[in-house]
N, C-alpha and C positions, 0 to 999 in steps of 0.2 A: 637554457637561459643565456649561456654565452653566445649561442648562435643568434638569439634575438638581439642581444647587445651589439654583436658584430653587424647585423643587418641594419640596425638603427644608425650605427656609425657610418656605414656605407651610404645610407640614405641621406644622412646629414651632410656628408661631404659632397654628394651629388647635387643636393639642393643648394649648397653654398656655391658650387661651380656654376650652376645655372643662374643663381642670383648675380654673380659677378658678370657673367656674359650679358644678362639682361640690363644690368646697370651700365655696362660699357656701351651697349646699343642706345640706351636712353641718353647718356651723356653726349654721344656723337650726334644723335638726332636733335637734341636740344642745345647744340653748341651755340647757335646764334643768340639764344636767350641767356644761357648760363655764363658764357665767357665775359661779357661786359659786366655782369653782376659780380663775378669773382674779381675782375680787374678793379671795379669800383671799391670793393672791400679792401683790396691791397693798397689802393691809392689812399683810402681813408686811414689805414695803418701808417702809411708814409707821411701823410699830412699831420697826423697826431704825433708821430715821432719827431718830426721837425719842429712842431709847435712846442713840444715838451723840452726839446733841446734849447730852443730860443728862450724858454722860460727860465733856464739856468743862468742866463746873463743877468747880472745884478740890477743894473739900472733899467734895462729893457723890461724885465719882468715886474719891476716896481711900478712903472708908469703906464704899462700897456696891459690891459686886462686880458683874460684868457680868450674871450670871444673875439677880441680885436686881433690877437696874435693868430688865431685860427683863420680869420678873414684874410690877413696879410699873407699867410702861408698858402691859402687856397689860390689867391690871385697871382702870386709870384709863380707858384708851381704850374698853374694853367698857362701863364705867359711862356714859361720855359718849354713846356711840352708842345704848345702851339708853335713856338719858334723852331723846335726840332722838326715838326711836320713841314713847316715852310722851308726849312733847310733841305729836307729830302726832295721837296717839290722842285727846288732850284737846281739840285745836283743830279737827280736821277736822269734827266734828259741828256746832259753832256756825258755822263758815265756810259749810258746805253749806246749813245752815238759813237763813242770812242772804242767800244768793245771790238767791232770787226777789225779795225786796224791793229789793235793789240794782239788779237787772235792770229792774224796773218803773220805778224812778226814772231809770235810764239811758235807757230808751226814751223817756220824756217829755222828757228833756233833748235828746236827738237830734232828736225831732220839732219841738221849739221852734227849734232851730238851723236845721233844714231849712226851716221856715216863713219864716224871715228871708230866705232866698234863693229863695223861691217854688218850692221843690221839695217835692213831695208824697211823704213817706215814712211817712205815718201807717198806710197799709194794710200796708206791709212790717213795721213795728214791731209792729202788732197781731198779725201772723202770728208774730212772734218771741215775743210774750207768750203766745199760744195754745200754741206749741211748748213753752215753759218750764213753763207751769202745767197744761196739759191732757195733754200727752204724756209728760212726765217725772215719774216717781214719785220724789219727793224722799226719802221714807222709805227706799225700796229703795236709792237712791244712798248714803244715809248708812250703811245696813247693809253695803253693798259696800265702802265705803272703810274702815270699822272692821274688817271681816274681813280686808282687805288689810293693815292695820297689824298685826293679830294674827298673820297669816302672816309678816310681816316680822320679828317677834321670833324665831321659829324659824329663819328664814333667816339672821338675824344670827349666831345661835349656830353654824350650819353654816359660815358664812364664817370665823368666828373659829377654829373647829376646823381648817379648812384652813390658816389662817395659822399657827397653832401647829405644825402638822405640817410646814409649809414651813420654819419656823425650826429645828425639830429636825433636819430632813433635811439642812440646809445643811452640817452638820459632816461628813457622809459623802460629799458631792459630790466632794472631791478624790480620794478613793480610787476612786470609780467612774470618774471621768475618766481616772485613771491606768491602770485596768484595761481600759477600752474603747480608749483611744488610748495605746499604749505609747511611740510616737515622741515625743521631747522637743520637737521643732519643731512638730509638730502639736498637742501639748498646749498650747504657748504660744499658738497661733492660737485654740484653743478657749477658753482662759482670757481671751484678749484680747476675744473676742466676748462672753463672759459678763460680764466686768467692765464693758464699755462699755454693754451693755444694762441691767444692774442700776444702773449709775451714772446713766444717762439717766432711766430710769423712776423710780428712787428720788428723784433730785433734782427731777424735774418734779412727781411726785405730792405729795411733801412740801411743796415750795414753793407749789404750786397750792392745797393745802389751807390753808396759812397765809394766802395772798392771799384766798381765798374767805371765810375766817373774818373777816378784817378788813373786807372789803366788806360782809358781812352785818351786822357791828356798826355800820358807818357808815350803812347803809340803815335799820337799826333806830332809830338816833338821829334820822334824818330823819323817819321815820314818827311817832316820839314827839313831835317838835317840832310837827308839823302836826296831831297828834291823830287820826291814822288808826286806825280799828278794826283789830284783828288785826295789830298792828305786828310783833310777834315772829314770827308765822307767816309773814308775807310776807318778813321778813328772812332766815329760814332757807331758804325756797324760793329766794330770790335767790342765797344762798350755794351751794346745791346745783346750781342750773341754771348757775352760772358755770363748772362743769366742762365744759360744752358750749362749744366754741370759737366765738367771734365773736357768735353769735346767742343763746346760752343765757341770759345775764343780761338781755338786752333782752326776751326772751320772759317771763322771770320778772317784769320790771318792768311788763309790760302789765297783769297782774292787779291789783296795788294801784292802778294808775292808773284802771282801770275802776271799782274800788270807790270811789276818790276822786271821780270824776265822778258816780257814782251817789249818793254821799252829799252832795256839796256843789254839784253842777252845774258849769258851766263858769265859774269865777271865778278871781280872782287867786291864791288859795291853791293851786288845782290847777296853775296855770302855774308858781308858785314851787316847788312840790314836784317837778314834772317837771324843772325846771331843776336843782334840787339833786341829784336822782337821776342826771341826765345828767352833771353835774360829777363825782359819785362814780364813775360807770362809766368816764368818760374818764380821770379821775385814777388810778384803780387799774388799769384794763385796758390803757390805752395809754401810760402813763408809768411807773408803779411796777412793774407786772408785767414788761415787757420788760427792765428793769434787773436784776430779780432772776433772771429766767429765763436771760437771756443767749442763748446758742446751744444750749441744752440739747436742743431738738428739731430745729431747723433744717429744718423742713418748709415747702414752698411753700404759700402761702395757698390757691392753687387746689386743691392736693392735700389740704389740710386740709378744705376744703369738700366735695370729692369723697368723701374718707374718711368725713366726717360723714354724708353722705347714704347711703353704702354700708353702714356699720356700723349706722346707725339702721334701715335696711331689714332687716338680718339679725337684730339683737338689740334693736330698739326703743330706748326711752329709755336703757337701760343701754349699748347700743352707741354711742349719741351721746356719752355721758359718757366712754367708754373709747376713742373713735375715735383721738385723737391718740396716746395711749400705745401702742395696738396697731399703728398704722401706723408709728410710729417704730421699734418693735421689729422689724417686718418689714423696714424700710429698712436697719437696722443689719445684720441677718443677710444680706440680699442684697448688701450692699457687700463682704462678705468672700469672695465667689465671683466669679471673672472673668466668667462668662457673664451673670450678673444684675447686675453692677456698673453698667453703663450705665443700667439702670432705676432703681437706687438713686440715682444722680446726678440723674436727672430728677425724683425725688421731693424733692430738697433745695431750699432757698430760694435759695442762691447758687451752686449747681453744684459746691460743694466738699464733700468728705468728710474732715474733719480727721484722723480716726484712720487714714486711708490714707497720710497724709504721713509717718508715723513710719518705716516700713520696708515698702515694698510687696513686697519679695522674700520676706517671711515669710508673705504672704497665700496663701490656698488658690487654686489654679487651677481 
């Protein structure tokens, strides 16, 4: 009997691994369809969160009904995001055109530093120069980036369409849940799951967006103080990459630092700007952000990095940005079913699932 149970466990684990592999293949193959849907859902969360926040303003909420608040939020948010796309369209061209000159000066600076330590890097950096100037068609790269931005404008319209449809659909969800799950106790479990997922994702995404905007503004002021070219462009990229946990903002910080070294060499201004950017990253990311986020995600740092690598492999940069949100949603769903609850506990940071402490008898077996 024990051998049969062991065989069943091995078969179950094997089937689970195959299911994960098949799901990963499906997600990658259906990326073009699924990513705008997921982004539309997140945008709907953001629009709803902003509208609720505006509803707390006394006179505004008194004279402006809910549907009009949501309409204003949708229009303003669309204008802001469209403005960001237009901003990239205007700045990508000069940034890409300026790259060869900065890389050439950066190679000379690196060769000078290497010579001080009697290390011969000249041949290597000459190879880098040849790669940049001889093998890369800068004009084609500019056209490619501008075409990508033009495509993003239509993509944004599609994402907004999904977001509006999600907001319209939410009013009919209670009737659908009542028709699918007639039992009152089961309905309570379903709504508990939905409420927790929406609360987690809505809180995280809205708060993270606010934090990223503040970090972008702080970095923009730092770039302006030191006179770095393309300050606004680098500030926006820093805010966007900060959605990627742990490493995103540091990756975004590397590009302006390389431009700074290429422009000024290795001097005190570069060191001071690096110190100021590090202070901003630590102040926002390691002190302010945890206090605002609290335990909204409660994911293990190891799991965050594994999910970052996994979702990036499936959906690229967009998967890296969405990794925490997607993994948290999966963890929440798994916690409501007894067979998968141990896995959900392993995904947490402290081994606790707070929503299970309310009434474990009401949870699905």
